[in-house]
C-alpha positions in Angstrom: -63.0 1.7 216.8 -60.5 3.8 218.6 -57.8 4.6 216.0 -54.0 3.3 217.1 -51.8 5.9 217.8 -48.2 5.8 216.4 -45.4 5.2 218.8 -42.5 7.8 217.9 -39.0 7.7 219.4 -37.7 10.9 220.7 -35.2 11.7 217.6 -38.4 11.0 215.5 -40.4 13.6 217.7 -37.6 16.0 218.0 -37.7 15.8 213.7 -41.2 15.7 213.3 -41.8 19.2 215.6 -39.1 21.0 213.5 -40.8 20.3 210.7 -43.7 21.7 212.2 -42.2 25.2 212.7 -41.5 24.5 216.7 -38.1 26.4 217.9 -36.2 23.1 219.4 -33.0 23.8 221.3 -31.5 22.5 224.5 -33.3 23.2 227.7 -31.3 25.5 230.3 -31.5 23.4 233.2 -34.3 20.6 232.5 -37.8 20.2 234.2 -35.8 17.8 236.5 -32.4 18.6 235.6 -32.5 15.6 232.8 -29.5 15.3 230.6 -30.4 16.2 227.0 -33.6 17.9 227.9 -34.8 20.0 225.0 -37.0 23.0 225.1 -39.7 23.1 222.1 -41.6 26.8 221.2 -44.0 27.7 219.2 -46.7 30.4 219.7 -45.5 32.0 222.4 -45.5 29.0 224.8 -42.9 26.3 225.5 -42.4 23.2 227.2 -39.4 20.6 228.0 -39.2 17.2 226.8 -36.7 14.0 226.9 -36.2 11.0 226.1 -37.4 8.2 228.4 -35.9 5.4 229.0 -37.9 3.2 226.4 -37.0 5.4 223.7 -40.3 7.5 223.5 -41.0 11.2 224.8 -41.4 12.2 228.4 -42.7 15.8 228.9 -40.8 17.2 231.5 -42.3 20.7 232.1 -46.2 21.0 231.0 -47.0 23.3 228.4 -47.2 27.1 229.4 -46.8 30.6 228.0 -43.6 31.7 227.9 -42.7 34.6 230.6 -39.7 36.5 231.1 -37.6 33.2 229.6 -39.8 31.2 232.0 -42.6 28.9 231.4 -45.7 30.1 233.3 -48.1 27.8 235.1 -52.2 28.2 234.5 -53.6 29.0 237.9 -57.3 28.9 238.2 -59.1 31.1 240.8 -62.8 30.1 240.0 -63.4 33.7 238.5 -60.3 34.0 236.1 -57.2 32.1 234.9 -54.0 33.4 235.5 -50.3 32.9 234.2 -47.7 32.2 237.0 -44.0 31.9 237.5 -41.7 32.1 240.1 -41.6 35.6 239.8 -44.7 37.4 238.3 -48.2 36.6 237.8 -50.4 38.1 235.3 -54.0 37.7 234.0 -54.4 35.2 231.1 -56.4 36.3 228.3 -58.3 34.3 225.8 -55.5 34.9 223.1 -53.1 33.3 226.1 -55.0 30.4 226.7 -55.8 29.4 222.7 -52.3 29.6 222.2 -51.5 27.3 224.8 -54.5 24.6 224.0 -52.9 24.8 220.1 -49.4 24.0 221.1 -50.4 21.6 223.8 -52.6 19.5 221.0 -49.5 19.9 218.2 -46.8 18.8 220.7 -49.0 15.6 222.1 -49.7 14.9 218.8 -46.5 15.0 217.5 -45.0 12.8 220.4 -48.4 10.4 219.9 -49.5 11.2 223.5 -53.4 10.2 224.3 -55.2 13.2 224.5 -58.2 13.2 227.5 -61.3 14.5 226.9 -61.0 17.5 229.1 -58.2 18.6 227.7 -59.5 18.5 224.3 -62.1 21.0 225.3 -59.9 23.7 226.4 -57.0 24.6 228.4 -57.0 23.3 231.9 -55.1 24.8 234.7 -51.8 23.6 236.5 -53.4 24.6 239.6 -56.8 25.5 240.8 -57.5 27.9 244.0 -60.7 29.3 244.8 -61.2 32.1 246.8 -64.0 31.1 248.8 -62.4 28.1 250.0 -60.2 29.7 253.5 -57.7 27.8 255.2 -56.8 25.5 252.2 -53.0 26.5 249.8 
C-alpha cells in the first residue's frame, strides 16, 4: 500500500528545514517576483520557495548548484552535463550532481512533495540539448 505523505504548511516546512540545517533566508527577488519568497541552501545548492495560495509550499526556482550567487540549471548535452547561469557555464562534476540530488530529495521530503521514479534514480536535467540534432534550440 502506498505511504501517505503528510501535507505541511509553509511555516511548518520552514521550521523543519531550519531544523535539518538548511540555511533559510529571504530570496533576493524571488523566482517569479513573489512576495515573501525564501531561498533555502545546503550542500552548495539552493532553491526558492514560497507559500502557495492553499498554505502549502510552492517551489519557485528548481533546485540547482549555487554559482556566483545565482542558482545554476543543469543542462544535458548528451555527452556531459553542464551547470549554466545567465553569465557562466561550467562542466558539472559528479560531486555537483550528487549534491543537487541529495538537496532535492531532502527539500521534497520536507515539503511533502511526491518524488517521481526518474527523479529518485538521480539528478534530472532542466534542459536536454543534444549536439546531433541540428536546427533545434
